[in-house]
N, C-alpha and C positions, 0 to 999 in steps of 0.2 A: 242706545245707551253707550255704544263705543265712541260715538261721534262726542259724546259729553264728556267721556273721560278722556279722550284726547284733547278736547279743548281745555280742560282742566291742568292737564298734564305740560300743554305748550303755555298756558299761561304762566302755570308756575316756573317754567324755563324761563320766559321773557321777563318775569319780576326777579328773579334770582340773578338775570344777566347771564345766562350759561350759553355758551355759542353752540352751534350756530343761529339759534333762535333769536338771540338778543339782537341780532343785526335785521331780522325780519321786520316787515310792517305789521301794525297791529291788526290790519285788516287780514293778514294770512294766519294770526295767531287766533282771532275771534272767529274765524270761518266754520269750524267743527260746530260752534254753537249755531250757528244760521242751519246747518246741514241738519244737527238735531232738532231744532223747531219744525223744518219743513217736513222730516219723517213723522214727527208726532202728529200733525196736522193732517199729513195724508193716511196715516193710521187710524186716527179717529173718523176721518171723512168717509173712508173707505168700508169700515167696520170692522177691521182687522184687530183692534184691541179687543172688541167685544167678543169676536168669535173665538179667539184663543181664551179668553177668560171663560166661555161656553164650554170650550172642549175641556180644559180642564177641571172645571166642575164637573162634566158629565164622566170623565176618567176617575174622579174622585169618588162618585155616586156608584159607579159598576165596581171598583175596589171594594168597597163598603160592602155591596150586595154579595160578591164572590166570596169576601172573608167570613159575612154570616151565613152562607150556604154551605162553607167547608166546616165551620164551628158545628152545624147542625147534622154534618155527615153526608150531606148531599154534594152531587158533584157539580161544579160550577160550569155553566154554560159558557162554551166556546165562542168567542168574537165571530161574528158575521162577516 
């Protein structure tokens, strides 16, 4: 995500002809987009994206269980 934001920022600086980016080659300005594509390809290929989504879903589920137990007056189980 940071590479994508950097690419957009550099492209805007190049388009508005703000120094020193205005003198740079377009290859350097657009290179953060290539890095972002490589990152997303790696993250999807290794399962990183899916694993992070599952961790987030599991945490939301555990928070909901703990909140319901507290509402019933029961002690929430400590994480293992």
